[in-house]
KOLDREN-251522 format. One record per residue (C-alpha): residue in one letter; y, z, x. Coordinates in steps of 0.05 Angstrom, whole numbers, padded with zeros to 5 digits, always signed. Layout:
BEGIN
AYZX
...
% end
This chain:
BEGIN
M-01973+03707+00798
T-01978+03718+00724
G-02029+03688+00678
G-01980+03632+00657
G-01994+03592+00722
P-02067+03574+00711
A-02055+03557+00635
R-01999+03508+00658
H-02044+03479+00711
D-02100+03470+00659
G-02053+03435+00612
Q-02028+03387+00665
T-02101+03373+00682
V-02115+03356+00611
I-02054+03311+00606
F-02077+03275+00670
Q-02146+03264+00641
A-02118+03238+00575
T-02072+03190+00613
Q-02131+03164+00653
F-02170+03148+00590
V-02108+03114+00556
A-02094+03074+00619
L-02167+03054+00628
G-02172+03032+00556
Q-02111+02988+00563
I-02132+02959+00631
A-02200+02943+00602
F-02168+02911+00542
A-02125+02867+00587
L-02181+02849+00636
F-02233+02829+00585
L-02181+02790+00545
A-02162+02752+00608
V-02237+02737+00616
C-02237+02708+00544
V-02176+02665+00562
A-02209+02641+00626
I-02273+02621+00589
H-02239+02585+00533
P-02163+02577+00543
G-02158+02523+00490
L-02168+02574+00433
V-02100+02605+00444
L-02062+02564+00497
K-02039+02505+00456
V-01978+02481+00416
N-02002+02515+00352
E-02026+02580+00382
G-02087+02616+00353
G-02094+02691+00355
M-02139+02731+00401
S-02188+02742+00343
N-02213+02671+00355
Y-02250+02698+00415
G-02291+02745+00369
V-02322+02688+00331
H-02345+02644+00389
A-02410+02657+00425
K-02382+02648+00495
T-02328+02700+00487
V-02353+02749+00434
A-02382+02796+00488
P-02317+02805+00529
Y-02276+02807+00467
T-02318+02863+00438
L-02314+02901+00504
A-02238+02892+00506
L-02227+02922+00438
G-02285+02970+00442
F-02260+03003+00506
A-02188+03008+00481
A-02210+03041+00416
G-02263+03088+00446
L-02223+03111+00507
T-02159+03121+00466
F-02195+03162+00414
W-02226+03204+00470
A-02157+03215+00500
A-02132+03240+00433
R-02184+03292+00430
L-02156+03321+00494
I-02085+03326+00468
G-02070+03395+00440
T-02037+03410+00374
S-01996+03470+00392
T-01929+03435+00378
T-01904+03385+00327
A-01893+03332+00381
A-01964+03341+00407
R-01993+03332+00338
H-01951+03270+00326
F-01975+03239+00391
R-02046+03257+00379
A-02042+03226+00310
L-02010+03164+00341
L-02069+03156+00389
Q-02120+03167+00334
A-02086+03115+00287
Y-02082+03064+00343
S-02157+03072+00360
W-02176+03064+00287
L-02133+03004+00279
I-02163+02971+00340
L-02233+02987+00314
L-02216+02956+00246
T-02190+02894+00280
L-02256+02888+00319
V-02299+02899+00257
T-02261+02852+00212
T-02261+02797+00266
F-02335+02785+00261
W-02333+02763+00186
Y-02262+02738+00173
T-02285+02665+00176
L-02336+02674+00122
N-02290+02672+00061
A-02219+02680+00040
P-02221+02755+00019
L-02248+02776+00086
K-02196+02733+00121
Y-02141+02768+00080
V-02168+02835+00102
H-02168+02815+00174
V-02097+02787+00170
A-02074+02852+00136
V-02104+02892+00191
G-02069+02847+00242
I-02001+02857+00207
A-02014+02932+00205
I-02028+02939+00278
I-01966+02897+00300
A-01922+02938+00253
F-01955+03003+00277
E-01945+02985+00350
S-01873+02967+00340
A-01857+03032+00301
A-01897+03075+00350
S-01860+03041+00409
L-01793+03061+00379
W-01817+03133+00372
M-01845+03135+00442
Y-01781+03106+00470
R-01742+03161+00437
V-01790+03213+00466
I-01789+03190+00538
A-01720+03158+00538
S-01740+03104+00590
L-01771+03035+00594
R-01716+03003+00551
A-01734+02934+00579
V-01807+02944+00558
L-01786+02965+00488
F-01743+02902+00484
V-01803+02859+00502
Q-01846+02894+00451
L-01796+02884+00396
L-01787+02811+00417
G-01861+02803+00406
F-01854+02835+00337
V-01798+02785+00319
L-01842+02726+00344
A-01900+02751+00303
A-01858+02755+00241
L-01831+02684+00253
T-01902+02661+00263
F-01925+02694+00201
F-01872+02658+00159
G-01887+02592+00192
A-01823+02584+00232
L-01859+02587+00297
H-01931+02581+00321
V-01937+02631+00378
L-01987+02680+00352
F-02022+02695+00417
L-01956+02703+00456
S-01931+02751+00402
Q-01995+02791+00407
V-01990+02795+00483
L-01917+02818+00481
T-01926+02870+00426
G-01992+02896+00456
G-01969+02896+00528
G-01903+02930+00513
F-01938+02982+00471
A-01991+02995+00524
L-01938+03009+00579
L-01900+03056+00531
L-01964+03090+00511
I-01987+03104+00582
R-01917+03128+00604
T-01913+03174+00543
C-01981+03203+00555
R-01966+03215+00628
Q-01902+03252+00613
F-01930+03289+00553
G-01935+03359+00584
P-01896+03425+00577
P-01830+03398+00607
L-01827+03341+00557
E-01846+03384+00498
E-01790+03433+00517
S-01739+03379+00520
L-01760+03354+00451
R-01753+03423+00423
A-01683+03428+00454
R-01659+03365+00418
% end
């Protein structure tokens, strides 16, 4: 055996670890958000839906809400540190993970004060718009990379459309749009990370 074997094995091990961190972050996000809904469903499950940020300003749900976003941001950022930068595709994916973790952290931080005054609310709304737009653009890129999960991409983009219609007042399904965009993005993120090894990078270079 040549020296290439162990290096490939090490690279696959790193990808496996990064995928674990990404998956755990998204699972924690979903579980703790589900806890928030179970504690106070009326904040989002109503005719005129509120957004998940409502859980960050109520005493009963601020702890699980903080854990949901905190785990997603922290574990995704840690996963990004494991992704190498030897190729353009790897650098792009690492930047995607880092950008997502920072946007989630900004969402968390701006949640705590957005009810204090109008300027802080506008900042929080701007961050919310940014993360939905980012998740949709990133989902399109990841779908192109992995060339699978078309149905998941459709659900993600449906969430984006619902979010846009909610923003302009045509609908009032903010929480549903957040679940669809975030859930679709999460599945694409985990799949992309899992497949992001030497075979995938070689196929990208061949395109």
